[in-house]
C-alpha positions in Angstrom: -103.6 -28.3 110.6 -101.4 -25.5 109.2 -99.8 -25.8 105.8 -96.1 -25.2 105.4 -94.9 -22.8 102.7 -91.5 -22.0 101.3 -91.6 -18.8 99.3 -88.7 -18.7 96.9 -87.5 -16.3 94.3 -89.4 -18.1 91.5 -92.3 -20.0 93.2 -94.1 -20.7 96.5 -93.9 -24.3 97.5 -96.6 -25.7 99.8 -96.7 -28.9 101.8 -99.7 -30.3 103.7 -98.0 -33.3 105.4 -98.8 -35.6 102.5 -98.1 -33.9 99.2 -96.2 -30.9 98.0 -97.0 -28.5 95.2 -95.9 -25.1 93.9 -97.8 -21.9 93.0 -96.7 -18.7 91.2 -96.5 -15.8 93.6 -99.6 -14.1 92.1 -101.7 -17.0 93.4 -100.8 -16.7 97.1 -103.9 -14.6 97.6 -105.9 -17.8 97.1 -104.5 -19.0 100.4 -105.0 -15.8 102.4 -107.6 -17.4 104.7 -105.7 -20.6 105.3 -103.5 -21.3 108.3 -100.0 -21.3 106.9 -96.5 -21.4 108.5 -94.0 -20.0 106.0 -90.6 -18.6 105.2 -90.0 -16.0 102.5 -87.0 -14.9 100.6 -88.9 -12.8 98.1 -88.6 -9.5 99.8 -91.1 -7.8 97.4 -93.9 -9.9 99.0 -93.2 -9.1 102.6 -95.8 -6.3 102.9 -98.5 -8.3 101.3 -97.9 -11.4 103.4 -98.2 -9.3 106.6 -101.9 -8.8 105.7 -102.6 -12.5 105.6 -104.0 -13.0 109.1 -103.6 -16.8 109.4 -100.0 -16.8 108.2 -97.1 -17.1 110.6 -93.5 -16.2 109.6 -91.2 -18.9 111.0 -88.0 -17.1 110.3 -87.9 -15.2 113.7 -88.1 -18.6 115.4 -85.4 -20.4 113.5 -82.3 -20.9 115.6 -79.1 -22.5 114.3 -75.6 -22.4 115.7 -73.3 -20.7 113.2 -70.7 -18.0 112.7 -72.1 -17.3 109.2 -73.6 -13.8 108.8 -76.7 -13.4 106.6 -77.8 -17.0 106.4 -81.2 -17.0 104.7 -84.3 -18.6 106.1 -84.4 -21.2 103.4 -80.8 -22.3 104.1 -81.5 -22.3 107.8 -84.5 -24.6 107.3 -82.5 -27.0 105.1 -79.7 -27.1 107.7 -82.2 -27.8 110.5 -83.2 -31.0 108.7 -79.7 -32.4 108.7 -77.6 -33.1 111.8 -74.4 -34.1 109.9 -73.7 -33.8 106.2 -73.6 -31.5 103.2 -76.8 -29.8 102.3 -77.3 -28.8 98.6 -80.2 -26.8 97.3 -80.1 -26.5 93.5 -82.7 -23.8 92.8 -82.5 -20.3 91.3 -79.0 -20.4 92.9 -77.2 -23.4 94.2 -76.4 -23.2 97.9 -74.1 -25.6 99.6 -73.8 -25.8 103.4 -71.9 -28.1 105.8 -73.4 -29.3 109.1 -71.5 -31.0 111.8 -73.2 -32.3 115.0 -76.0 -29.8 114.5 -73.7 -26.8 113.9 -73.5 -24.9 110.7 -69.9 -24.8 109.6 -70.2 -22.5 106.6 -71.1 -22.8 102.9 -71.0 -21.3 99.5 -73.3 -20.0 96.8 -73.0 -21.0 93.1 -75.1 -19.6 90.2 -78.2 -21.7 89.4 -77.8 -24.3 86.8 -80.5 -22.9 84.6 -79.0 -19.4 84.9 -75.5 -20.7 84.0 -77.0 -22.4 81.0 -78.6 -19.2 79.8 -75.3 -17.3 80.3 -73.6 -19.6 77.8 -76.1 -18.6 75.2 -75.2 -14.9 75.6 -71.6 -15.8 74.6 -72.5 -17.4 71.3 -75.7 -18.9 69.7 -73.7 -22.1 69.2 -73.6 -22.5 73.0 -77.4 -22.3 73.4 -79.2 -25.5 74.3 -80.4 -27.9 77.0 -78.4 -29.7 79.6 -77.3 -33.2 78.6 -75.9 -36.1 80.6 -72.2 -36.0 81.4 -69.8 -38.0 83.6 -66.7 -36.7 85.3 -64.6 -39.6 84.1 -65.3 -38.9 80.4 -64.2 -35.7 78.6 -66.9 -34.3 76.3 -66.8 -34.9 72.6 -69.6 -32.5 71.6 -70.2 -28.8 72.4 -73.5 -29.5 74.3 -71.6 -32.0 76.5 -68.8 -29.5 76.9 -71.1 -26.8 78.2 -73.0 -29.2 80.6 -69.6 -30.6 81.8 -68.3 -27.1 82.4 -71.3 -26.1 84.5 -71.8 -29.3 86.5 -68.5 -31.0 87.1 -66.6 -28.2 88.9 -69.7 -27.8 91.2 -69.9 -31.5 91.9 -66.2 -31.6 92.8 -66.6 -28.6 95.1 -69.5 -30.3 96.9 -67.8 -33.7 97.2 -64.8 -32.0 98.7 -66.8 -31.1 101.8 -67.4 -34.8 102.7 -70.5 -36.9 103.1 -73.3 -37.7 103.4 -74.7 -35.3 100.8 -78.3 -34.3 100.8 -79.6 -32.7 97.6 -82.9 -30.9 96.9 -84.3 -28.2 94.6 -85.6 -28.0 91.1 -82.3 -29.1 89.5 -81.5 -31.4 92.5 -82.0 -34.7 90.7 -79.6 -33.6 88.0 -76.9 -33.0 90.6 -77.7 -35.9 92.8 -77.1 -38.3 89.9 -73.5 -37.0 89.5 -72.6 -36.8 93.1 -71.0 -39.9 94.7 -73.5 -41.1 97.3 -75.7 -38.0 96.6 -79.2 -38.5 98.1 -82.1 -36.5 96.6 -84.9 -35.4 98.9 -87.6 -33.1 97.5 -89.1 -32.5 100.9 -85.9 -31.7 102.8 -86.8 -28.0 103.5 -90.2 -29.0 104.9 -88.5 -31.4 107.3 -86.6 -28.5 108.7 -89.6 -26.3 108.8 -91.7 -29.0 110.5 -89.3 -28.9 113.5 -89.9 -25.1 113.9 -93.6 -25.4 113.2 -94.0 -27.9 116.1 -92.8 -25.2 118.5 -94.6 -22.2 117.0 -97.8 -23.0 115.0 
């Protein structure tokens, strides 16, 4: 049975049908002789991946009805997992896409939560720090809360404006899902989309 692999900008995420795990890009060589069905958004790896004989790139086989130009393979895979609803991937960037009756209606891209947090630290050392819990209904009373609120709440409001249900995934997905009304976190969402393509190809 072939492994599924989602190669992102920061890590490669694998799924064997039971469990998922991630690897740094420099460890992909260890899987060279495995059967792997993958997508890749890290363009610097494309040439190397073509030398992995048992690896099949699923992107050419991913079909989704949309007018959007330049929809990445990772976003396509996520959208293929959802017939109706809002799809949120909170990773290196936050991508938000709307699906209606299997058709992609459009979406937007927001800076990643971690990157946004780092950006505040370049403004002033006082603004450096970790994300802390916030709620839209309560205005912050401390600087660390104010920064977290400023990053998260406008994004949450923009996501909720697209309707529901809302499916959330990605490294910072749990943080967002906890703030979104009826937000549902699913760490395997991208693999559910890839599985549909794999059934036809691998």
